[in-house]
GUSE-349785 format. One record per residue (C-alpha): residue in three letters; x, z, y. Coordinates in Angstrom, 1 decimal. Layout:
<nodes>
+------+--------+--------+--------+
: code :     xx :     zz :     yy :
+------+--------+--------+--------+
:  ALA :      X :      Z :      Y :
...
+------+--------+--------+--------+
</nodes>
This chain:
<nodes>
+------+--------+--------+--------+
: code :     xx :     zz :     yy :
+------+--------+--------+--------+
:  MET : -157.9 :   62.4 :  -61.9 :
:  GLU : -159.8 :   64.2 :  -64.6 :
:  ARG : -160.2 :   67.9 :  -63.7 :
:  PHE : -159.1 :   70.4 :  -66.3 :
:  ASN : -160.1 :   74.1 :  -66.3 :
:  ALA : -157.6 :   76.9 :  -65.8 :
:  VAL : -156.8 :   78.5 :  -69.2 :
:  LYS : -157.4 :   82.2 :  -69.9 :
:  GLN : -154.3 :   84.0 :  -71.1 :
:  THR : -155.8 :   84.6 :  -74.6 :
:  LYS : -155.4 :   81.9 :  -77.3 :
:  THR : -154.1 :   79.5 :  -74.6 :
:  TYR : -152.8 :   77.1 :  -77.3 :
:  ALA : -156.3 :   76.8 :  -78.8 :
:  GLU : -158.0 :   76.3 :  -75.4 :
:  ILE : -155.7 :   73.5 :  -74.4 :
:  VAL : -156.3 :   71.7 :  -77.7 :
:  ASP : -160.0 :   72.2 :  -77.4 :
:  GLN : -160.2 :   71.0 :  -73.8 :
:  ILE : -158.3 :   67.8 :  -74.4 :
:  SER : -159.9 :   66.9 :  -77.8 :
:  THR : -163.4 :   67.6 :  -76.4 :
:  ARG : -162.7 :   65.3 :  -73.4 :
:  ILE : -161.7 :   62.6 :  -75.8 :
:  GLU : -164.8 :   63.2 :  -77.9 :
:  GLN : -167.0 :   63.0 :  -74.8 :
:  GLY : -165.4 :   59.9 :  -73.5 :
:  VAL : -164.0 :   61.6 :  -70.4 :
:  LEU : -160.6 :   60.8 :  -71.6 :
:  LYS : -160.7 :   57.2 :  -73.1 :
:  PRO : -158.3 :   55.5 :  -75.5 :
:  GLY : -155.3 :   54.4 :  -73.5 :
:  ASP : -155.8 :   56.9 :  -70.7 :
:  ARG : -152.7 :   58.6 :  -69.4 :
:  LEU : -152.7 :   62.4 :  -69.1 :
:  PRO : -151.4 :   64.0 :  -65.9 :
:  ALA : -147.7 :   64.7 :  -65.8 :
:  GLU : -146.6 :   67.8 :  -67.6 :
:  ARG : -145.8 :   69.8 :  -64.5 :
:  THR : -149.2 :   68.9 :  -62.9 :
:  LEU : -151.1 :   69.7 :  -66.1 :
:  SER : -149.4 :   73.0 :  -66.6 :
:  GLU : -150.2 :   74.0 :  -63.0 :
:  THR : -153.8 :   72.9 :  -63.3 :
:  LEU : -154.3 :   74.8 :  -66.6 :
:  ASN : -152.4 :   77.8 :  -65.3 :
:  ILE : -150.1 :   78.0 :  -68.3 :
:  GLY : -146.3 :   77.8 :  -68.9 :
:  ARG : -144.8 :   74.4 :  -69.8 :
:  GLN : -143.7 :   75.8 :  -73.2 :
:  THR : -147.3 :   76.6 :  -74.2 :
:  LEU : -148.4 :   73.1 :  -73.0 :
:  ARG : -145.7 :   71.4 :  -75.0 :
:  GLU : -146.8 :   73.3 :  -78.1 :
:  ALA : -150.4 :   72.1 :  -77.7 :
:  LEU : -149.3 :   68.6 :  -76.9 :
:  SER : -147.1 :   68.6 :  -80.0 :
:  VAL : -150.1 :   69.6 :  -82.2 :
:  LEU : -152.4 :   67.0 :  -80.5 :
:  GLU : -149.7 :   64.3 :  -81.2 :
:  ALA : -149.4 :   65.3 :  -84.8 :
:  LEU : -153.2 :   65.2 :  -85.2 :
:  GLY : -153.1 :   61.6 :  -83.9 :
:  LEU : -155.0 :   62.2 :  -80.7 :
:  ILE : -152.3 :   61.5 :  -78.2 :
:  GLU : -149.0 :   59.6 :  -78.0 :
:  VAL : -146.0 :   60.8 :  -76.1 :
:  LYS : -143.9 :   57.9 :  -74.7 :
:  HIS : -140.7 :   59.6 :  -73.5 :
:  GLY : -139.8 :   58.6 :  -70.0 :
:  ILE : -143.2 :   57.0 :  -69.5 :
:  GLY : -146.0 :   59.6 :  -70.1 :
:  THR : -148.5 :   61.0 :  -72.5 :
:  PHE : -151.5 :   58.8 :  -73.5 :
:  VAL : -154.7 :   59.0 :  -75.5 :
:  ARG : -154.2 :   57.0 :  -78.7 :
:  THR : -156.3 :   53.9 :  -79.1 :
:  ASP : -157.6 :   55.2 :  -82.4 :
:  ALA : -158.1 :   58.8 :  -81.2 :
:  LEU : -161.9 :   58.8 :  -81.7 :
:  SER : -161.6 :   57.9 :  -85.4 :
:  ARG : -159.1 :   60.8 :  -85.9 :
:  LEU : -161.2 :   63.4 :  -84.2 :
:  PRO : -163.2 :   64.5 :  -87.4 :
:  LEU : -159.9 :   65.3 :  -89.2 :
:  ALA : -158.5 :   67.0 :  -86.1 :
:  PHE : -161.6 :   69.3 :  -85.9 :
:  ARG : -161.4 :   70.0 :  -89.6 :
:  GLU : -157.9 :   71.4 :  -89.1 :
:  GLU : -159.5 :   74.4 :  -87.5 :
:  VAL : -156.8 :   74.4 :  -84.8 :
:  ASN : -158.5 :   77.3 :  -83.1 :
:  ALA : -157.5 :   79.7 :  -85.9 :
:  ASP : -153.8 :   80.1 :  -85.4 :
:  ASN : -151.0 :   78.9 :  -83.1 :
:  PRO : -148.6 :   77.1 :  -85.4 :
:  PHE : -145.6 :   78.0 :  -83.2 :
:  GLU : -146.4 :   81.7 :  -83.9 :
:  PHE : -145.6 :   81.0 :  -87.5 :
:  LEU : -142.3 :   79.6 :  -86.5 :
:  GLU : -141.7 :   82.7 :  -84.3 :
:  ALA : -142.5 :   85.0 :  -87.3 :
:  ARG : -140.1 :   83.1 :  -89.5 :
:  ARG : -137.3 :   83.5 :  -86.9 :
:  VAL : -137.9 :   87.2 :  -87.1 :
:  ILE : -137.7 :   87.7 :  -90.8 :
:  GLU : -135.8 :   84.7 :  -92.4 :
:  PRO : -132.4 :   85.2 :  -90.8 :
:  GLU : -132.3 :   88.8 :  -92.2 :
:  MET : -133.5 :   87.6 :  -95.6 :
:  ALA : -130.7 :   85.0 :  -95.7 :
:  GLY : -128.3 :   87.8 :  -94.8 :
:  LEU : -129.6 :   90.0 :  -97.5 :
:  ALA : -129.4 :   87.1 :  -99.9 :
:  ALA : -125.7 :   86.8 :  -99.1 :
:  LYS : -125.3 :   90.4 : -100.2 :
:  ARG : -127.7 :   90.5 : -103.2 :
:  ALA : -128.3 :   87.0 : -104.7 :
:  SER : -127.3 :   86.6 : -108.3 :
:  GLU : -125.4 :   83.5 : -109.6 :
:  GLY : -128.6 :   82.2 : -111.1 :
:  GLU : -130.5 :   82.6 : -107.8 :
:  ILE : -127.7 :   80.8 : -105.9 :
:  ALA : -127.9 :   78.0 : -108.5 :
:  ASP : -131.6 :   77.8 : -107.9 :
:  MET : -131.0 :   77.4 : -104.1 :
:  GLU : -128.5 :   74.6 : -104.8 :
:  THR : -130.9 :   72.8 : -107.1 :
:  SER : -133.6 :   73.1 : -104.5 :
:  LEU : -131.4 :   71.7 : -101.7 :
:  ALA : -130.3 :   68.8 : -104.0 :
:  GLU : -133.9 :   67.9 : -104.6 :
:  LEU : -134.7 :   68.0 : -100.9 :
:  LYS : -131.7 :   65.8 : -100.1 :
:  ALA : -132.6 :   63.3 : -102.9 :
:  ASP : -136.2 :   62.9 : -101.7 :
:  THR : -137.1 :   59.3 : -100.8 :
:  SER : -140.7 :   59.8 : -100.0 :
:  GLY : -140.1 :   59.3 :  -96.2 :
:  GLY : -141.1 :   62.8 :  -95.4 :
:  LYS : -144.3 :   62.9 :  -97.6 :
:  ARG : -142.9 :   65.6 :  -99.9 :
:  GLU : -140.6 :   67.1 :  -97.3 :
:  TYR : -142.7 :   70.2 :  -96.6 :
:  GLU : -143.1 :   71.2 : -100.3 :
:  LEU : -139.4 :   70.7 : -101.1 :
:  ASP : -138.3 :   72.5 :  -97.9 :
:  ARG : -140.6 :   75.4 :  -98.7 :
:  LYS : -139.2 :   75.6 : -102.2 :
:  LEU : -135.7 :   75.9 : -100.8 :
:  HIS : -136.5 :   78.5 :  -98.2 :
:  LEU : -138.4 :   80.6 : -100.8 :
:  ALA : -135.4 :   80.3 : -103.2 :
:  ILE : -133.2 :   81.8 : -100.5 :
:  ALA : -135.7 :   84.5 :  -99.8 :
:  ARG : -135.9 :   85.4 : -103.4 :
:  GLY : -132.2 :   86.2 : -103.3 :
:  ALA : -132.9 :   88.9 : -100.8 :
:  HIS : -134.5 :   91.0 : -103.5 :
:  ASN : -137.2 :   92.4 : -101.1 :
:  ASP : -140.6 :   91.8 : -102.5 :
:  SER : -142.4 :   92.7 :  -99.2 :
:  LEU : -140.4 :   90.3 :  -97.2 :
:  TYR : -140.8 :   87.6 :  -99.8 :
:  ARG : -144.5 :   87.9 : -100.0 :
:  SER : -144.7 :   87.8 :  -96.2 :
:  LEU : -142.7 :   84.6 :  -96.0 :
:  ALA : -144.7 :   83.1 :  -98.9 :
:  LEU : -147.9 :   83.8 :  -97.1 :
:  ILE : -146.6 :   82.4 :  -93.8 :
:  THR : -145.4 :   79.2 :  -95.4 :
:  GLU : -148.6 :   78.8 :  -97.4 :
:  GLN : -150.6 :   78.9 :  -94.1 :
:  MET : -148.3 :   76.2 :  -92.8 :
:  SER : -149.3 :   73.8 :  -95.5 :
:  THR : -152.2 :   72.1 :  -93.7 :
:  HIS : -152.4 :   68.4 :  -92.8 :
:  MET : -151.4 :   69.3 :  -89.2 :
:  TRP : -148.1 :   70.9 :  -90.3 :
:  ARG : -147.3 :   68.1 :  -92.7 :
:  ALA : -147.9 :   65.6 :  -89.9 :
:  MET : -145.8 :   67.6 :  -87.5 :
:  LYS : -143.0 :   67.7 :  -90.1 :
:  GLU : -143.2 :   63.9 :  -90.7 :
:  LYS : -143.2 :   63.3 :  -86.9 :
:  SER : -140.2 :   65.5 :  -86.3 :
:  LEU : -138.2 :   63.4 :  -88.9 :
:  GLU : -138.8 :   60.2 :  -87.0 :
:  VAL : -135.9 :   61.0 :  -84.7 :
:  ARG : -132.8 :   59.3 :  -86.1 :
:  GLY : -130.3 :   61.6 :  -87.7 :
:  ARG : -132.6 :   64.7 :  -87.6 :
:  GLU : -133.1 :   64.8 :  -91.4 :
:  GLU : -129.4 :   64.7 :  -91.9 :
:  ASN : -128.9 :   67.5 :  -89.4 :
:  PHE : -131.5 :   69.6 :  -91.3 :
:  HIS : -129.6 :   69.1 :  -94.5 :
:  ARG : -126.3 :   70.2 :  -92.9 :
:  GLU : -128.0 :   73.3 :  -91.5 :
:  HIS : -129.3 :   74.2 :  -94.9 :
:  GLU : -125.9 :   73.6 :  -96.4 :
:  ALA : -124.4 :   76.0 :  -93.8 :
:  VAL : -126.9 :   78.7 :  -94.9 :
:  LEU : -126.1 :   78.3 :  -98.6 :
:  GLU : -122.3 :   78.2 :  -98.0 :
:  ALA : -122.6 :   81.6 :  -96.2 :
:  VAL : -124.8 :   83.0 :  -98.9 :
:  LYS : -122.3 :   81.9 : -101.6 :
:  ALA : -119.4 :   83.4 :  -99.5 :
:  GLY : -121.3 :   86.7 :  -99.3 :
:  ASP : -121.2 :   86.4 :  -95.5 :
:  HIS : -124.2 :   88.4 :  -94.3 :
:  LYS : -123.8 :   87.7 :  -90.6 :
:  GLY : -122.9 :   84.0 :  -91.1 :
:  ALA : -126.0 :   83.4 :  -93.3 :
:  ALA : -128.3 :   85.1 :  -90.8 :
:  GLN : -126.9 :   83.1 :  -87.9 :
:  ALA : -127.0 :   79.8 :  -89.9 :
:  MET : -130.7 :   80.4 :  -90.7 :
:  LEU : -131.5 :   81.3 :  -87.1 :
:  THR : -129.8 :   78.2 :  -85.9 :
:  HIS : -131.8 :   76.1 :  -88.4 :
:  LEU : -135.1 :   77.6 :  -87.5 :
:  LYS : -134.5 :   77.1 :  -83.8 :
:  SER : -133.6 :   73.5 :  -84.6 :
:  VAL : -136.9 :   73.0 :  -86.4 :
:  GLU : -138.8 :   74.3 :  -83.5 :
:  ARG : -137.0 :   72.0 :  -81.1 :
:  SER : -137.8 :   69.1 :  -83.4 :
:  PHE : -141.5 :   70.0 :  -83.4 :
:  LEU : -141.5 :   70.1 :  -79.6 :
:  ARG : -139.8 :   66.6 :  -79.7 :
:  LYS : -136.7 :   67.9 :  -77.9 :
+------+--------+--------+--------+
</nodes>
């Protein structure tokens, strides 16, 4: 079995991505090769299974590996041709799941504030954005932009410029090819897109009802659901 190096506890996500992608580039891991089982790999790398799943989710979105549930994780047959794009994504820069964590911290409160402060016009903008998202037929190709538009419309209703700018920056940094690929991949699970729509509807209903706690909880539920979908749970 291919020997992996234990990962230092700084930028663990980046190190895992780097180790696996480098081994593919060098031919140590060949197209079609099966990676060690999740438990074995996490023990060898000296990391938690959650961190490993995050890295594998990114590698899958970049097209370097394929997770066959119940069977194992394999190097894709076309992985070598996808490596240049993967390296251009600068995956060493930021852990994408840290962006999701940041959103879980600020967005529920923003939704709650929107329930207290949003004007009728702002609520109408939220409803229009949700309608556009639900009407999208691009098969996930425009999902990210339309989803971002909706979340920013809700955030605008919070009437807090500092929080709004923070969310706008976070979501802008999430607009890379990697994120779009992860978004499209997450929607491959049957019924998931419909679930996301229902979660968005729950947020808007609470905002319209002026329900601060309900809006915050609905947003938190949605963001946790998004994270689970990116981890292919």
